[in-house]
C-alpha angles and dihedrals in degrees: 000000000000119000125169130192130196121221121192123175131181121200125222090258089056093062113098104157133316096280094048092047094052090047091053092048091050092048095051094044088053089052090052092050089053090052090050093051091048089058095040094250129144121211122196120215090248090061095058111101121189130173139163107220138124116267091227096104138011090219091074095049112075095173096059089045089056091050091051090052090051089050095050091051091046094238091134133042105189135041118195122195131156097237135014094236089061086078098054144354092159131106126299093269092060091048090049092050090054092047093049093049093049091047091050091053096036089233125188110219117208121195136152085257095060146282123299120191116200101208137115092296094048096107092049096047106027108011097097093041091051091049091051092048091049091049091050091048092052091046091050091049092051090047092051091046091052093049092048090049092052091046091051091051090053090047090050090053088054092049093249126139115264101205102285124115112269113256124263112292097029141078128198124231117205120226116269121225134189117192089346090304119124110242103168122016121224116271145167121248130192121242113226148086111286120195129190103233101163112036093176093058091044092051092049092051094045091050092057103031111015112036089162087072092061131091100201104304095338128089118250098219100195091048092048092048090050090052091049090056093062103026131050137174120283091268091052098254122133121273116276115282095020126108129185106227101175148347133072097316091054088055090050091052090047092052092051091046095050101039090072091070107010133066123253092241091055093052093045093050092048093051091048093050091050090050095235117174111260130210092257093053091049088063093051095265126116116239149124138246112270135181091255089053089059092044093052091047094051092047096048111106089205087081089058094054097268114104099203133198101236101156137054136187122262128219092275096041096264121142115255122192113232122225111258093250088061097051114123112225126194116258090238136022115264120237099234117115116270132174100232143022123246094249092048090048092054090049091049093049091050090049094051091047090051090053092054094054119106119260097032096099136270113301099331087172089080107036124210097254093157093058114126092017104067121064138183123247091270093052100256119135116259118236125212118247127172097301104343140074107222139162126235096226091120090064087062092051095258112125113181144152121275097034100142146018129192116263094236095052093045094050092044089052091051091052090048091051093051093047090050092051093048093051090047095058113099121251092250094046095121090053092052091056118073123183116250113270121238090249091054090049090053090050091051091051091049089051091055091051092050091050090053091049090051092052091049091049092053092050091049092049089056090054096050100040090119098049095077094237095108095118090063092050092044091055091048092050092047091051092050092050090052092050091048092052091050093050092049091053091050092052093047091051093050094053129084119241090270123052111272118248128206120252094254093058092045090054091049092051090050090051092049091051093051098050132067100263097216093054093045093048094050092054096042116106119234095256089050091051091051093049090053092045097053090046090063106021129057100180142358118196134182117248106216121232127230096254122059101238097027115133115263110255106171141035126200116228129208110191126203114274095251092053098052098079090058103036123038094192112143103151139030130196115224101175138020124190115245116253111243 
């Protein structure tokens, strides 16, 4: 039985668009059919195998592997391909695998270069010719690889993409030609939701720098937004009047903003819990945010305006990361928006590396801003570990329920408490609060002095109990107690129903009420979060569950005295079991 198969392969360098690729496949399949007719062979459509893969390795070419299996089991007698190098440009082991499979099946190979019969006389008649052709194919592959590598280096110096997928937050637009004339050059564009928030600033900028975005004297908003996607200010920020409110680029900006004071694991966990799209998913692969995802993003010079060639191809076509001293930077910074400058990025990388060194403390990237406020169920302060707030009662031999809570749940609960308090304050809260007058401040200072005098008098009376002069000390103590009571009444009368706050805290509360809390809280630094927390909250304590190792669900909350008349919050839920 005679059975012939056709094998057509296009390399990566052969692909020049969908239409050109299909045309090449059709042309080479036609050539193979002509070879089959010349040798009186018939090929069915099911026996035509085509693939577009590099000839560097058989492992990446499932169609040729299937043909080799058919050959070994003697299910085919002829293999037709346009050129000999379509079978292999790989290493000697791949060439030997093909030769062994064809010899096992006694295959007749038909190409435009001649006929090769793999039988007992193969080595005598075709062995040397096959070796020469294999050698030429390997040399051609290395030559093409070298030329492509040099071309990619030159493209990298010009800031052009060298074949890799654009990084997270960006897409790449190919150049557009008409009659072989360049109409639109290639450029990077950010991926995200852009909103025009300040039309006056946008109109002013467009008038001076982008007249193409104007319709007469009015701003063409879609055109200006399109320009803002591919062009930023010299420092990389978005054009005036434009804000990125969502999408991949907003996540990139958030990562660079938070990495300065938060750990990579904290950011990755937060992004995963929010369900944000990750770099793997943007390429069609499932995945999650990891600490190394954040590290690679922070270290990529593309986010500083310099798309850099950081990888090269190995001998078998695999990607190999280049050492940093071999990275190829563009000669000039590209104009697309980016969240950081190159100098600031280098400083940030050095800072994050310094934090990861031994001896600099445990996780300083996410400070313990809840320390001294959150307590275990037995009333002992919780200490911060890697990702948990836990007490040390067990070191004193006291094992109890409600000893620990995860860092993320505790900090999320604190944010929830603060947001609840802010929304509970009345609209005219700042008017109800009046700063303490100078006279009241003097009265408070006098009260502290009288209390010290009273304490000293009581100590002196204890020393001279045996001298017989107790009536004099008793009268002094009685007089001081009367004065203290009078001062306390004066202070209470001078105050408003709620405890007075200084002007700085009143201004901060007004600012918190005027801003979207979630955005403010994300940008707030740890020491700022702590200052806001202690202004509203006096104590947070774990409420133990019924079972010993059951997950903590609730926290008790003790607000500051001045907050209690406005907000009745005493408890917050941090976790609820899923209903099954």
